[in-house]
N, CA, C and O of each residue as an XYZ file, in Angstrom:
468
protein
N     -44.658    -54.688    -30.464
C     -44.638    -54.996    -29.451
C     -45.627    -53.667    -28.506
O     -45.326    -52.521    -28.172
N     -46.596    -54.306    -28.358
C     -46.513    -52.245    -27.408
C     -46.683    -52.015    -25.978
O     -47.031    -52.835    -25.129
N     -46.266    -50.273    -25.771
C     -45.838    -50.114    -24.913
C     -46.845    -50.367    -23.235
O     -47.901    -49.733    -23.225
N     -46.683    -50.828    -22.527
C     -47.332    -50.907    -21.336
C     -48.411    -48.961    -20.900
O     -47.787    -48.050    -20.357
N     -49.873    -48.796    -21.275
C     -50.123    -48.217    -20.242
C     -49.349    -48.335    -19.372
O     -48.869    -49.389    -18.956
N     -49.020    -46.581    -18.771
C     -48.490    -46.314    -17.220
C     -49.174    -45.716    -16.588
O     -49.526    -44.635    -17.059
N     -49.728    -46.135    -15.148
C     -51.031    -45.444    -14.224
C     -49.801    -44.588    -12.862
O     -48.709    -45.028    -12.503
N     -50.384    -43.517    -12.462
C     -49.722    -43.221    -11.700
C     -50.586    -43.596    -10.493
O     -51.735    -43.217    -10.717
N     -50.471    -44.247     -9.195
C     -51.021    -44.579     -7.447
C     -50.458    -43.665     -6.896
O     -49.241    -43.677     -7.077
N     -50.981    -42.559     -6.058
C     -51.405    -42.044     -5.519
C     -51.868    -42.223     -3.679
O     -52.983    -42.091     -3.174
N     -50.382    -42.604     -2.927
C     -51.381    -43.016     -1.792
C     -51.149    -42.037     -0.657
O     -51.135    -40.865     -1.034
N     -50.912    -42.283      0.994
C     -50.601    -42.072      2.280
C     -48.836    -42.446      2.330
O     -48.148    -42.262      3.334
N     -48.511    -42.796      1.504
C     -47.358    -43.765      2.095
C     -47.622    -45.269      3.008
O     -46.837    -46.200      3.188
N     -48.882    -45.107      3.434
C     -49.571    -46.798      4.731
C     -50.127    -47.366      3.439
O     -51.271    -47.245      3.001
N     -48.574    -48.330      2.656
C     -49.829    -49.673      2.136
C     -50.193    -50.855      2.400
O     -49.552    -51.906      2.421
N     -51.589    -50.558      2.663
C     -51.821    -52.426      3.057
C     -52.130    -53.586      2.410
O     -52.581    -53.558      1.264
N     -51.873    -54.969      3.219
C     -51.511    -56.026      2.468
C     -52.564    -56.060      1.739
O     -52.168    -56.341      0.608
N     -53.761    -55.925      1.733
C     -55.156    -56.484      0.990
C     -55.933    -55.054      0.703
O     -57.138    -54.856      0.857
N     -54.794    -53.966      0.179
C     -55.460    -52.950     -0.900
C     -54.137    -53.198     -2.176
O     -53.035    -52.651     -2.200
N     -54.568    -53.956     -2.916
C     -53.395    -54.042     -4.795
C     -54.531    -53.696     -5.557
O     -55.516    -54.224     -6.072
N     -53.832    -52.262     -5.379
C     -54.692    -51.117     -6.490
C     -53.375    -51.550     -7.991
O     -53.705    -51.613     -9.175
N     -51.808    -51.803     -7.399
C     -50.885    -51.947     -8.290
C     -51.528    -54.032     -9.058
O     -51.528    -54.218    -10.274
N     -51.922    -55.100     -8.151
C     -52.055    -55.953     -8.539
C     -53.397    -55.516     -9.786
O     -53.238    -55.760    -10.982
N     -54.446    -54.970     -9.331
C     -55.435    -55.193    -10.027
C     -54.794    -54.290    -11.182
O     -55.053    -54.716    -12.308
N     -54.082    -53.235    -11.143
C     -53.863    -52.804    -12.792
C     -53.328    -53.358    -13.753
O     -53.537    -53.214    -14.957
N     -52.029    -54.553    -12.754
C     -51.557    -55.415    -13.566
C     -52.745    -56.224    -14.466
O     -53.023    -56.240    -15.665
N     -53.031    -56.567    -13.847
C     -54.533    -57.463    -14.577
C     -55.156    -57.221    -16.155
O     -55.362    -58.034    -17.057
N     -55.392    -55.533    -16.073
C     -56.020    -55.165    -16.585
C     -54.939    -54.954    -17.376
O     -55.105    -55.610    -18.404
N     -53.852    -54.326    -17.403
C     -53.004    -54.465    -18.504
C     -51.821    -53.251    -18.462
O     -51.017    -53.117    -19.385
N     -51.830    -52.494    -17.408
C     -51.456    -51.716    -16.526
C     -49.942    -51.517    -15.976
O     -49.873    -51.716    -14.763
N     -48.703    -51.166    -16.599
C     -47.913    -50.629    -15.783
C     -48.185    -49.755    -14.331
O     -48.702    -48.671    -14.604
N     -47.992    -49.928    -13.000
C     -48.146    -49.142    -12.580
C     -46.858    -48.089    -11.445
O     -45.653    -48.338    -11.465
N     -47.325    -47.242    -10.780
C     -46.185    -46.550    -10.220
C     -46.741    -46.357     -8.449
O     -47.965    -46.400     -8.322
N     -46.388    -46.270     -7.885
C     -47.214    -46.030     -6.225
C     -46.532    -44.907     -5.519
O     -45.573    -45.297     -4.852
N     -46.830    -43.180     -5.463
C     -46.084    -42.722     -4.974
C     -46.967    -42.313     -3.604
O     -48.160    -42.011     -3.567
N     -46.051    -42.393     -2.530
C     -46.867    -41.328     -1.481
C     -47.364    -39.480     -2.381
O     -46.978    -38.710     -3.260
N     -48.435    -39.653     -1.350
C     -48.985    -38.212     -1.421
C     -47.986    -36.744     -1.487
O     -48.188    -35.801     -2.252
N     -47.141    -36.823     -0.714
C     -45.961    -35.950     -0.823
C     -44.931    -35.194     -1.906
O     -44.553    -34.056     -2.184
N     -44.699    -36.785     -2.395
C     -44.469    -37.017     -3.424
C     -44.568    -37.086     -5.560
O     -43.815    -37.250     -6.520
N     -46.401    -36.765     -5.180
C     -46.824    -36.974     -6.265
C     -46.037    -35.778     -7.542
O     -45.466    -36.205     -8.546
N     -46.147    -34.568     -7.280
C     -46.032    -34.360     -8.323
C     -44.539    -33.700     -9.215
O     -44.406    -32.959    -10.189
N     -43.391    -34.556     -8.115
C     -42.273    -34.865     -9.150
C     -42.390    -36.121     -9.459
O     -41.995    -36.241    -10.618
N     -42.818    -37.403     -8.918
C     -43.046    -38.553     -9.597
C     -44.204    -38.118    -10.774
O     -44.185    -38.833    -11.775
N     -44.878    -37.380    -10.760
C     -45.522    -37.258    -12.532
C     -45.382    -36.543    -12.898
O     -46.314    -36.001    -13.491
N     -43.793    -35.792    -12.845
C     -42.850    -34.901    -13.852
C     -42.104    -35.770    -14.583
O     -41.694    -35.536    -15.720
N     -41.918    -36.760    -13.970
C     -40.912    -37.928    -14.595
C     -42.013    -38.845    -15.459
O     -41.590    -39.623    -16.314
N     -43.166    -38.743    -15.247
C     -44.328    -39.578    -16.328
C     -44.505    -38.758    -17.157
O     -45.360    -37.906    -16.916
N     -43.843    -38.710    -18.311
C     -44.196    -37.679    -19.658
C     -45.720    -37.711    -19.991
O     -46.152    -36.583    -20.231
N     -46.796    -38.868    -20.081
C     -47.734    -38.950    -20.212
C     -49.010    -40.043    -19.984
O     -49.631    -40.562    -20.912
N     -49.376    -40.381    -17.906
C     -49.647    -41.408    -17.662
C     -50.908    -41.534    -17.994
O     -51.551    -40.497    -18.154
N     -51.554    -42.809    -18.174
C     -52.649    -43.137    -19.138
C     -53.797    -42.489    -17.553
O     -54.899    -42.005    -17.810
N     -53.462    -42.564    -16.522
C     -54.256    -42.137    -15.449
C     -53.964    -41.524    -14.633
O     -53.500    -40.546    -15.218
N     -53.861    -41.307    -13.430
C     -53.439    -40.643    -11.891
C     -54.785    -41.144    -11.000
O     -55.887    -40.647    -11.232
N     -54.628    -41.994    -10.141
C     -55.552    -43.170     -8.809
C     -54.837    -42.299     -8.257
O     -53.637    -42.061     -8.394
N     -55.849    -41.679     -7.430
C     -55.511    -41.350     -6.018
C     -56.001    -41.814     -4.775
O     -56.942    -41.151     -4.338
N     -55.568    -42.914     -3.977
C     -56.079    -43.621     -3.040
C     -56.090    -43.296     -1.680
O     -55.158    -43.288     -0.876
N     -57.734    -42.925     -1.476
C     -58.030    -42.313     -0.068
C     -57.904    -43.327      0.848
O     -58.938    -43.936      1.124
N     -57.019    -43.610      1.313
C     -56.916    -44.442      2.964
C     -58.446    -44.590      3.302
O     -59.448    -43.900      3.112
N     -58.289    -45.283      3.637
C     -59.315    -46.625      4.629
C     -60.132    -45.533      6.091
O     -61.252    -45.028      6.012
N     -59.106    -45.406      7.394
C     -59.030    -44.669      7.748
C     -58.427    -43.160      8.074
O     -57.610    -42.825      8.932
N     -59.292    -42.181      6.842
C     -58.215    -41.277      6.594
C     -58.970    -39.934      7.333
O     -60.094    -39.768      6.859
N     -58.644    -39.031      8.284
C     -59.328    -38.229      8.619
C     -59.616    -37.380      7.346
O     -59.155    -37.463      6.207
N     -60.832    -36.252      8.094
C     -61.770    -35.073      7.837
C     -60.653    -34.155      6.579
O     -60.871    -33.836      5.410
N     -59.303    -33.931      7.579
C     -57.941    -33.201      6.471
C     -57.585    -34.043      6.065
O     -58.344    -34.034      5.096
N     -56.767    -35.263      5.866
C     -56.145    -36.117      4.823
C     -57.290    -36.429      3.248
O     -56.944    -36.699      2.098
N     -58.174    -36.314      3.618
C     -59.385    -36.524      2.305
C     -59.271    -35.664      1.496
O     -59.051    -35.656      0.285
N     -59.542    -34.438      2.726
C     -59.402    -32.652      2.035
C     -58.227    -32.680      0.815
O     -58.231    -32.246     -0.337
N     -57.295    -33.346      1.565
C     -55.882    -32.929      0.696
C     -55.931    -34.164     -0.459
O     -55.183    -34.136     -1.436
N     -56.744    -35.070     -0.264
C     -56.560    -35.303     -1.622
C     -57.536    -35.163     -2.425
O     -57.521    -35.491     -3.612
N     -58.665    -34.549     -1.690
C     -59.902    -33.803     -2.940
C     -59.098    -32.728     -3.779
O     -58.827    -32.782     -4.979
N     -58.778    -31.737     -2.862
C     -57.184    -30.340     -3.307
C     -56.963    -30.828     -4.598
O     -57.387    -30.617     -5.734
N     -55.705    -31.956     -3.723
C     -54.456    -32.682     -5.479
C     -55.408    -33.399     -6.130
O     -54.965    -34.136     -7.010
N     -56.653    -33.406     -5.952
C     -57.600    -33.814     -7.522
C     -58.211    -33.335     -7.930
O     -59.048    -33.912     -8.624
N     -58.222    -31.911     -7.783
C     -58.841    -31.258     -8.212
C     -57.594    -30.101     -9.083
O     -58.075    -29.355     -9.935
N     -56.474    -30.043     -8.887
C     -55.801    -29.770     -9.183
C     -55.021    -30.553     -9.995
O     -53.928    -30.012    -10.162
N     -55.109    -31.466    -10.495
C     -54.370    -32.114    -11.323
C     -55.480    -32.128    -11.795
O     -55.243    -33.230    -12.288
N     -56.731    -31.889    -12.190
C     -57.679    -32.396    -13.178
C     -57.265    -31.332    -13.753
O     -57.164    -31.751    -14.906
N     -57.020    -30.490    -13.781
C     -56.722    -29.027    -13.933
C     -55.778    -28.403    -14.734
O     -55.867    -27.594    -15.658
N     -54.640    -29.084    -14.051
C     -53.019    -29.303    -14.830
C     -53.602    -30.312    -15.720
O     -53.740    -29.880    -16.864
N     -54.012    -31.602    -15.538
C     -53.345    -32.311    -17.119
C     -55.235    -32.427    -17.545
O     -55.920    -33.443    -17.661
N     -55.597    -31.103    -17.681
C     -57.084    -31.259    -18.820
C     -56.942    -31.601    -20.406
O     -57.538    -32.393    -21.136
N     -56.050    -30.802    -20.593
C     -55.165    -30.316    -22.116
C     -54.791    -32.069    -22.531
O     -55.013    -32.478    -23.671
N     -54.194    -33.007    -21.415
C     -54.164    -34.004    -22.050
C     -55.100    -35.375    -21.697
O     -54.780    -36.474    -21.243
N     -55.884    -35.033    -21.947
C     -57.366    -35.341    -21.395
C     -56.712    -36.772    -20.303
O     -57.099    -37.896    -20.622
N     -55.812    -36.651    -19.147
C     -55.435    -38.147    -18.354
C     -56.709    -37.485    -17.262
O     -56.985    -36.395    -16.761
N     -57.275    -38.943    -17.266
C     -58.056    -38.802    -16.169
C     -57.617    -38.798    -14.585
O     -56.418    -38.872    -14.318
N     -58.234    -38.744    -13.923
C     -57.288    -38.266    -12.302
C     -58.848    -39.225    -11.446
O     -59.905    -38.690    -11.111
N     -58.673    -39.927    -11.374
C     -59.511    -41.222    -10.597
C     -59.238    -40.861     -8.900
O     -58.103    -40.749     -8.438
N     -60.516    -40.705     -8.070
C     -60.527    -40.562     -6.584
C     -60.703    -42.212     -6.360
O     -61.208    -42.502     -7.444
N     -60.608    -43.366     -5.685
C     -60.649    -44.390     -5.061
C     -60.634    -44.552     -3.756
O     -59.516    -44.675     -3.255
N     -61.789    -44.599     -2.874
C     -61.631    -44.853     -1.845
C     -61.552    -46.346     -1.086
O     -62.280    -47.335     -1.173
N     -60.465    -46.097     -0.381
C     -59.963    -47.422      0.534
C     -61.220    -48.099      1.238
O     -61.278    -49.326      1.319
N     -62.407    -47.130      1.837
C     -63.408    -47.719      2.024
C     -64.080    -48.793      1.206
O     -64.367    -49.954      1.497
N     -64.160    -48.462      0.687
C     -64.756    -49.360     -0.936
C     -63.870    -50.587     -0.884
O     -62.668    -50.674     -0.629
N     -64.897    -51.648     -1.237
C     -64.687    -52.559     -1.562
C     -63.672    -53.464     -2.684
O     -63.984    -52.777     -3.657
N     -62.936    -54.236     -3.125
C     -62.295    -54.644     -3.758
C     -62.978    -54.347     -5.527
O     -62.782    -53.694     -6.552
N     -63.914    -55.421     -4.878
C     -64.810    -55.381     -5.979
C     -65.407    -53.820     -6.908
O     -65.738    -53.610     -8.074
N     -65.326    -53.118     -5.878
C     -65.937    -51.451     -6.138
C     -65.055    -50.922     -6.868
O     -65.371    -50.327     -7.898
N     -63.567    -51.068     -6.392
C     -62.049    -50.617     -6.863
C     -62.070    -50.875     -7.975
O     -61.715    -50.032     -8.799
N     -62.479    -52.080     -8.342
C     -61.619    -52.861     -9.622
C     -62.772    -52.380    -10.386
O     -62.211    -51.484    -11.018
N     -63.928    -52.352    -10.748
C     -64.912    -52.081    -11.117
C     -64.702    -50.230    -11.770
O     -64.598    -49.774    -12.909
N     -64.709    -49.797    -10.841
C     -63.898    -47.666    -10.998
C     -62.887    -47.770    -11.744
O     -62.848    -47.039    -12.734
N     -62.130    -48.411    -11.569
C     -60.975    -48.852    -12.311
C     -60.959    -48.795    -14.024
O     -60.629    -47.937    -14.843
N     -61.388    -49.901    -14.090
C     -62.301    -50.760    -15.122
C     -62.678    -49.508    -16.429
O     -62.263    -49.189    -17.543
N     -63.938    -49.011    -15.241
C     -64.700    -47.967    -16.207
C     -63.662    -47.035    -16.492
O     -63.328    -46.873    -17.665
N     -63.273    -46.589    -15.847
C     -62.439    -45.248    -16.153
C     -61.126    -45.781    -17.591
O     -60.789    -45.376    -18.704
N     -60.853    -46.644    -16.854
C     -59.320    -46.663    -17.579
C     -59.781    -47.547    -19.169
O     -58.940    -47.568    -20.068
N     -60.749    -48.032    -19.315
C     -61.208    -48.961    -20.051
C     -61.618    -47.413    -21.413
O     -61.112    -47.462    -22.535
N     -62.416    -46.398    -21.053
C     -62.558    -45.286    -21.541
C     -62.083    -44.736    -22.532
O     -62.360    -44.480    -23.704
N     -60.814    -44.532    -21.336
C     -59.333    -43.822    -21.499
C     -59.001    -44.806    -22.748
O     -59.590    -44.573    -23.803
N     -57.855    -46.172    -22.670
C     -57.571    -46.723    -23.635
C     -58.665    -47.186    -25.058
O     -58.213    -47.889    -25.962
N     -60.095    -46.687    -25.076
C     -60.696    -46.933    -26.094
C     -60.890    -45.088    -26.689
O     -61.020    -44.814    -27.882
N     -60.872    -44.239    -25.792
C     -60.453    -43.046    -27.146
C     -59.154    -42.858    -27.213
O     -58.739    -42.266    -28.210
N     -58.174    -43.311    -26.177
C     -57.126    -42.995    -27.639
C     -57.534    -43.789    -28.640
O     -57.655    -43.051    -29.618
N     -57.863    -45.085    -28.984
C     -57.591    -45.983    -30.109
C     -57.929    -44.791    -30.784
O     -56.901    -44.534    -31.411
N     -59.069    -43.575    -31.126
C     -59.822    -43.671    -31.526
C     -58.998    -42.482    -32.303
O     -59.489    -41.853    -33.240
N     -57.555    -42.240    -31.740
C     -57.042    -40.937    -31.923
C     -56.010    -41.361    -33.012
O     -55.270    -40.520    -33.522
C-alpha cells in the first residue's frame, strides 16, 4: 500500500464552510494539513516532503493580506526549489470549480513527475 501524498494548505485561519480545499484534495487522493498563515513555517518543518504547498488567499482579503500571501509564496518557492515542491496560490474569490481545476493541474503534474523518478 502506498503512502498518501501530503499537501500543506495555508490560510488566514478563518475557514468558511463553503471552501472545502481539504475535501477537494481528499477526492484527488491527497492527505492535507491546514495551518494558519502564522504557523506555516513551523508546520512545514514537521512535513519532511510535502507534495505541494497551497496558499489559500481569503475571498475578502485586504491588499496587505494578499501581499503577505504573495511574499510567502515567493519565499517558499525559493526554499522549496531544490525539492521541486510546487507552491500553488488559490484565490478564495475563484469558484470551487476553478480551484479544483488548478489543483488537479498542478498536483497531477507533480504525481507524474514523481513517477518518472
